[in-house]
Every structure is written in structure tokens, then in C-alpha cells.
C-alpha positions in Angstrom: 0.0 0.0 0.0 1.2 3.6 -0.8 1.3 4.9 2.8 2.5 8.3 1.7 -0.7 8.8 -0.2 -2.7 7.6 2.8 -1.0 10.3 4.9 -2.2 12.9 2.6 -5.8 11.5 2.6 -6.0 11.1 6.3 -6.0 14.8 7.1 -8.6 17.2 8.6 -11.3 16.6 11.1 -11.9 12.9 11.7 -15.1 12.8 13.8 -15.1 10.3 16.7 -18.7 9.5 16.5 -20.6 8.5 19.7 -22.5 5.2 20.0 -26.2 5.9 20.6 -28.2 3.6 22.8 -31.9 2.9 23.4 -33.4 3.4 26.9 -32.6 -0.2 27.6 -29.0 0.3 26.5 -29.2 -1.6 23.3 -27.3 0.0 20.4 -29.6 2.3 18.3 -28.3 1.5 14.9 -30.8 3.7 13.1 -29.7 6.9 15.0 -26.1 5.8 14.6 -26.4 5.7 10.8 -28.1 9.1 10.9 -25.3 10.6 12.9 -22.6 9.3 10.5 -24.5 10.8 7.5 -24.9 14.1 9.4 -21.1 14.2 10.1 -20.2 13.6 6.5 -22.8 16.1 5.2 -21.5 18.6 7.7 -18.0 18.5 6.2 -16.1 16.1 8.4 -13.1 14.8 6.6 -13.2 11.3 8.1 -15.2 9.1 10.5 -14.0 7.1 13.5 -16.1 5.0 15.8 -15.6 2.9 18.9 -12.9 5.2 20.2 -13.2 6.9 23.6 -16.4 8.8 22.6 -18.0 5.6 21.4 -17.8 3.9 24.9 -15.9 0.8 23.6 -15.0 -0.6 27.0 -18.8 -0.9 27.7 -19.3 -3.1 24.6 -18.4 -6.7 23.9 -15.9 -7.4 21.0 -18.9 -8.7 19.0 -20.8 -5.5 19.5 -17.8 -3.4 18.6 -17.3 -5.3 15.4 -21.0 -4.9 14.5 -20.8 -1.2 15.2 -17.7 -1.0 13.0 -19.3 -2.9 10.2 -22.5 -0.7 10.3 -20.3 2.4 10.2 -18.2 1.1 7.3 -21.2 0.4 5.2 -22.8 3.7 6.0 -19.6 5.7 5.2 -19.4 3.8 2.0 -16.1 5.2 0.9 -17.3 8.9 1.0 -14.5 9.8 3.5 -11.8 7.7 5.2 -13.2 5.4 7.8 -10.8 4.7 10.7 -12.4 2.8 13.6 -10.9 2.4 17.1 -9.8 -1.2 17.5 -7.7 -1.1 20.6 -8.4 -2.8 23.9 -6.7 -3.5 27.2 -6.4 -7.1 25.9 -3.8 -7.8 23.2 -5.6 -10.6 21.5 -8.8 -8.6 21.3 -6.9 -5.8 19.8 -5.4 -8.1 17.1 -8.9 -9.6 16.5 -10.6 -6.3 16.0 -7.9 -4.7 13.9 -7.9 -7.7 11.6 -11.7 -7.4 11.5 -11.4 -3.8 10.5 -9.2 -4.7 7.6 -11.5 -7.5 6.5 -14.6 -5.2 6.4 -12.8 -2.7 4.3 -11.9 0.0 6.8 -9.3 2.5 5.5 -7.3 2.3 8.7 -7.4 1.6 12.4 -7.0 3.8 15.5 -5.3 1.7 18.2 -5.2 3.0 21.8 -2.5 2.5 24.4 -3.8 -0.4 26.5 -5.6 1.0 29.5 -5.3 -0.2 33.1 -2.3 -2.5 32.5 0.3 0.2 32.6 2.9 -1.5 30.2 6.4 -0.1 30.1 7.7 1.4 26.8 9.3 -1.8 25.6 6.1 -3.7 26.2 4.1 -1.0 24.3 6.5 -1.2 21.4 6.0 -5.0 21.2 2.2 -4.6 21.5 1.9 -2.0 18.7 4.5 -3.7 16.4 2.5 -7.0 16.7 -0.7 -5.2 15.8 0.9 -3.4 12.8 2.5 -6.6 11.6 -0.8 -8.4 11.7 -2.5 -6.2 9.1 -1.9 -4.3 5.8 -3.9 -1.2 6.7 -2.7 2.1 8.1 -2.5 2.3 11.9 -2.9 5.5 13.9 -1.6 5.2 17.5 -3.8 6.7 20.2 -2.0 8.2 23.2 -4.3 9.3 26.0 -2.4 9.1 29.3 -5.3 10.6 31.3 -7.3 7.4 30.5 -4.5 4.8 30.2 -2.2 5.9 33.1 0.8 5.6 30.9 2.3 7.9 28.3 3.5 6.5 24.9 6.9 8.4 24.8 8.1 10.2 21.7 11.1 7.8 21.4 8.8 4.8 21.3 6.5 6.4 18.7 9.6 7.2 16.6 10.8 3.6 16.8 7.4 2.3 15.8 7.2 4.8 12.9 10.7 3.7 11.7 10.0 -0.1 12.0 6.4 -0.3 10.8 5.6 1.4 7.5 1.9 1.2 8.2 2.1 3.1 11.5 1.4 6.5 9.9 0.4 8.7 12.8 -0.7 9.3 16.3 -3.7 10.8 18.0 -2.3 12.8 21.0 -4.9 13.4 23.7 -2.0 14.7 25.7 -1.8 18.1 27.3 2.0 18.1 27.3 2.7 20.3 24.3 6.4 19.8 24.6 5.8 16.1 24.2 3.8 16.5 21.0 6.5 18.8 19.5 9.0 16.1 20.2 6.9 13.5 18.5 7.2 15.3 15.1 10.8 16.1 15.7 11.7 12.4 16.4 9.1 10.5 14.2 9.5 12.9 11.3 7.6 15.9 10.1 5.7 13.7 7.6 4.3 11.7 10.5 0.5 12.4 10.9 -0.1 14.1 14.3 -3.7 14.5 15.3 -4.9 16.5 18.3 -7.2 14.7 20.7 -7.2 17.7 23.1 -9.8 20.2 22.0 -7.9 23.3 23.0 -4.8 22.1 21.2 -6.5 21.5 17.8 -5.3 24.9 16.4 -1.8 24.9 18.1 -1.1 21.4 16.7 -1.9 22.5 13.2 0.6 25.4 13.7 3.5 22.9 14.5 2.7 20.7 11.5 -0.2 18.6 12.7 -2.4 16.7 10.2 -5.7 17.5 11.9 -7.8 16.5 14.9 -10.0 13.8 16.3 -12.1 16.0 18.5 -15.1 15.0 20.7 -16.5 18.5 20.1 -17.1 17.4 16.5 -20.0 15.3 17.8 -21.9 18.5 18.5 -20.4 21.0 16.1 -19.0 19.0 13.2 -19.0 21.9 10.7 -17.1 24.3 12.9 -14.5 21.7 13.9 -14.0 20.8 10.3 -13.8 24.5 9.3 -11.0 25.0 11.8 -8.8 22.7 9.7 -10.2 24.1 6.4 -9.3 27.6 7.3 -5.8 26.7 8.3 -5.2 24.6 5.2 -6.5 27.5 3.0 -4.0 29.9 4.6 -6.6 31.8 6.6 -4.6 31.8 9.8 -6.6 34.6 11.4 -9.9 32.9 10.6 -8.7 29.6 12.1 -7.5 31.5 15.2 -10.9 33.2 15.6 -12.7 29.8 15.3 -10.3 28.3 17.8 -11.3 30.9 20.4 -15.0 30.7 19.3 -15.1 27.0 20.1 -13.4 27.2 23.5 -16.5 27.7 25.6 -18.2 24.7 23.9 -15.0 22.6 24.3 -15.0 23.5 28.0 -18.6 22.5 28.7 -18.3 19.2 26.8 -15.7 18.2 29.3 -17.4 19.2 32.5 -18.0 15.5 33.1 -16.4 12.4 31.6 -16.6 12.2 27.8 -19.0 11.3 26.2 -21.6 12.2 28.9 -21.8 15.9 28.1 -21.7 15.3 24.3 -24.6 12.8 24.6 -26.5 15.2 26.8 -26.0 17.9 24.1 -27.1 15.6 21.3 -30.1 14.6 23.3 -31.1 18.3 23.7 -30.5 18.8 19.9 -32.9 15.9 19.2 -30.3 13.7 17.6 -30.3 10.8 20.1 -31.6 9.6 23.4 -29.0 10.7 26.0 -28.3 7.2 27.3 -24.9 6.0 28.4 -24.1 2.4 29.4 -23.2 1.8 33.0 -20.9 2.6 34.8 -21.2 6.0 33.0 -24.3 8.1 33.3 -25.6 11.6 32.3 -24.1 14.6 34.1 -25.7 16.3 37.1 -28.7 18.7 36.6 -26.3 21.6 37.1 -24.0 20.5 34.3 -27.0 19.7 32.1 -28.2 23.3 32.5 -24.8 24.6 31.6 -24.7 22.4 28.5 -28.2 23.7 27.5 -27.2 27.4 28.1 -24.0 26.9 26.0 -25.8 25.2 23.1 -28.2 28.2 23.0 -25.3 30.7 22.7 -24.0 28.7 19.7 -27.5 28.6 18.2 -27.5 24.8 18.4 -30.9 24.8 20.2 
């Protein structure tokens, strides 16, 4: 596969779509397909599912694969489709990543295993085994706030060097010094995506490829336009949009993602605001803050 071409295609706002549930916590596939179509029609440059926003740890492997297959068919090659296939379990990660390839996904987003706290050598072996098991592009997913371990820049660089299909990393990492070192060590052509909302604009400025931002669940057009403006050379416009989105970014993280986003989408009439246990909707106070913020953005 021509991975250099893939790097050029996998740019922009890749929306990490939530997984809607019925009141009894069954997956609402009809609403799920509607959301994916809305994201694409709203200008999102790619679609990801079963990442953090999709509550993957609350689903079985079989459910995750079914969600991925539904999304793959719905996207239908209109934009790149890059599902989250990582797990705390190595064999499950291999299984789901292979399933992504078999169903025709364009790539896979593979999270650092959570809870286990592997050392850097173990992380290298884990990701290399996953990359070696498939012939599709892999985007690493570093989110130390959820996994309790940071995938270091040297480890990322070693993986990029040794695995031609590891083409980028989603950095949900507030350490801006770290993300600069990722591009320094892995190469400026390595695709760096922001997973921290307030860093979407700054990461573009250092050479990032785009963002995989939970805020896109609520405002897909604006999050995509942030990238579009930057790419078009409208630095001032991108900067204005960056600051415009900050209050919305803030309220969507008043509680654990995706609880506020699902609350917002419920208020917008897109889904029923249901999360699988152990997660739940935010407090009444946070819900009121979400409602008030949505009104200021004319989303209600």
C-alpha cells in the first residue's frame, strides 16, 4: 500500500462518533447511521467509531465489530473510515484490527492499552505485533489521562521507523512539549492529530495533520472548518474559530466524555441521551450549563 498517499488523505477533522443507545442500553443503529450521515454532510473529513467517545469498554468485542461494520457500510467510501480497534487485551486488539481490515476500513485507531500500565518496551512489542498483523494504516492513540501511561516520543519514533503502516498518532496529551518532540523524532511527515480540543489549532501550527475531537460530535461543521481555514492559509480565521469553540469545548468536558456530548445531542434531538453503566448523564447543574452553552451557539 502507498502509505505516503494515505498520509495525505487522512487529514482534517476525523469525527469520533458516539454510539447511541436505546433506553434499555441496546445500540440504536438507526440513529447511529443518521449521525454518520450528518457528520459527512456537515463536512467532516473522516469518520472514526468505537474510540473513547464511542464507549468501547462498555461493549463486547462482537458488539464493537458490528458497530464498525455498520459504520463502514454507512460511510461507503465517502470519506476515510478509521475505527478504534484497541483494547486492554492484546488478543482482542489483534482480532478487532484484523476485522477492520477484512470489512474494508481505511485504517485503524489503536489506543495504548488502559489499566495494564505497560512499560515502553512492552508498548513497542504490542503495537508492532498489531501493525505486523494487518496491511492497513495504523494511527496510534496516546491518551495518558485514560490509560495511566504515556507513549513516549522515542517509542513512537521507533514504531514509525520499524512499521511502515504506522502513519500517525492521536495525541490526547496536554503536554505540548511532548507533541512537538513526536514530530521532531518521528519525522515531520508523521501524521499528528490533536485529541485535546484546545490544542487542535496549536497542533496545526506545528505541522499537525488535523484533529480527532469529541466536540465534532456536537459541532462538526465548525470543527472541520478550523482545519479548512488553516489549510487554506486563513490563519486569522482559524484562530478566531479556535477561540470561538473554546466555551463549547469546556462545557463538553465538565463531566467524563462522552456524557456531556450525549446530553447535548439529546437536547438537539439527535439521540436519546443514554450511556451504558458505569457511566451516566451529568448532574442537573452540568446539564443546564450544556443547555445554556448550546443556545449561545444557536444549536438549540
